[in-house]
N, C-alpha and C positions, 0 to 999 in steps of 0.2 A: 705172097705174106700168108704165116701160118695160121693155124686153128687152133682153138683150143680156150678151154677155162683156167684162169689162175685161181687157183682153191688152197686157202690160208690150212694149215695144220689144226687148227682149231675145227675146224670144219671136218678135216680127216678123222680124227679124235673122236667127235659126234658119231662119225660115219663106223669106224669102227668096233666103239661100243654094242651098238644094231647089230654089226653085222657078225660079233662074234658071240652074240646071246641068240642071234637069228630072229631079232625082234624089229619091228617098223618103228621109222623116226623120220623127221623130215630130212638130217642130215644124209640118210640112207637113200632114202628115196631121190635127194637131188645128185647126190654122188650116181646111182644108180641109172639118173636120168643125162647126166652129162657124159657117163660112160659109153651108153647108146646112142649118144647125139654127136657133139663137138669133140669129146674127149678133154683130155686136161692138158696143158702146158706148164711144164717143170721147165727151170734153168740147165743148161748145159756145163755148168760149171759144178752141179749139185747139193747146191745150198737148199733147196726145194726137197729135194730127195732126202738129203741128210737129216732136214728139219722131221719130215712127213716119217720118217722111220724112227726117229729119238721119242718122238711122239706117241707112234702109236705100234711100235714092234719091229726092232730091226734087229731080228736073229731067224736064221732057218728055221721052219717052224712055226712060226706065228704066225698066225692067221693075216696080218697085213702087210707081213713082208711078203709071203706066198702071192698074196693077192696083187701087191703093188708091181713085183718081178713077172707077172703072169700079164697085166695090163699093159706092160712096157713091153714086152715080147709081140702081143698081138698089135701095138699100135694104137693102144686107146692112150697110154701118156705118151705124150712126145718130148722131146728134149729142144729148147729152142736157146737162140743166141740172145740173151738179154739185153737189152738197151735202151738206157734212157739218157737225154743231154745232161751235161753238168749241170746248167741253169735250174732246169726244172727239179734235180735233185737238191740244189742248193734252195729253193724255194720253198720245198717241201719242208725241209729241216729248219729253216730260218723262221721262215713266215707262218708255217703251219704247224710247228713243233713236233715234227714228225722225227723218230727216235732215230740216234745213230748206232752203227754197228749190232744191228741185228739183220733177222731175215726178210723182216717186211720190205725194206727198198727192191728185194729181188722179185717180189710178186707183183710190185708196181711193172719194174723193168721186164717180166714176161707178158704181163697183159699189154702193155704196149709196143710188142710185136706180133700180137696175134689180131686179125682180122675182127673177131667180135670183142675186144678191148673190157674184158669183163672181168673183176675179181671177187669172190665168195670169200667174206668173212665176217667173224660177229665180233673182232678184236675192234674198239675203240679205237685203238692209232689209227687204221683206216678213215675212220669218222672225222673224230674232235680228240685228239689225245691230251689235251688239259681238262677233259671232263672224264679221262677213266675212273676215278674212285667216286664219281658222282652217283645218285641214288640208281635203282635199277628203271624206273621212269623215265627219269632224263634222258641216260641211256639209249634207251627204247626206242624214246623220241627221235630224239639225235639219228639214229640207225635210220629209222623208217622216213624220215624225211630228206634224209642226206644232207643235213643243213650244217654240217662240221667243216671246217676249213681245209681238212685233207679231203672229202669227199667232193670239196665244190670246187678243188683247184683241179684235182683228178678230172674233172668234167670236162673242165677248160682244154685237158690234152685229149679228149675223147675216150676217156677212159670211166667205166661206170662200176663202182661198190656196191653191192647187195649183200645181205646177210640172205641168211638161208632162204627164210620164206619169202623174200623179194626175188630171188634167185630160181625158185618153183614156180613164179609167176612169169618171171620176163626170159629164161633159158627154155 
């Protein structure tokens, strides 16, 4: 089994803003911690790569573009065969309200084939999609307690979803 952490594009976007301006942030601290440790896991089909580049900078010469391809070359970003049984995808979508036709399922599929089985995200879709429009304190409580339907279901599969703050403590 491979290793690496599945990191959502919203986290990479926070990292990129800090990286470009050479500022400290929790996102930057976490990305640098993952980079020097377990590394990043992305899918072989390029969905996560595409989302990261679209979100953070997809042209040569852009800081994130250069950062990404250097880390890929160094083996700190690993492309893995993403996989999750259809029954679990169906449960996530029907029972938990997980979105269709987006990149999110790919992060789960990638985490599923790693030893650490961890996803870092600030996106409510990974916790409780029905509460994506809730007030910030409600969303923060759901994320920190991991009590949303999606995060609870993923736990039954052995996959942990953590915010940046939780990941800094746990990884």
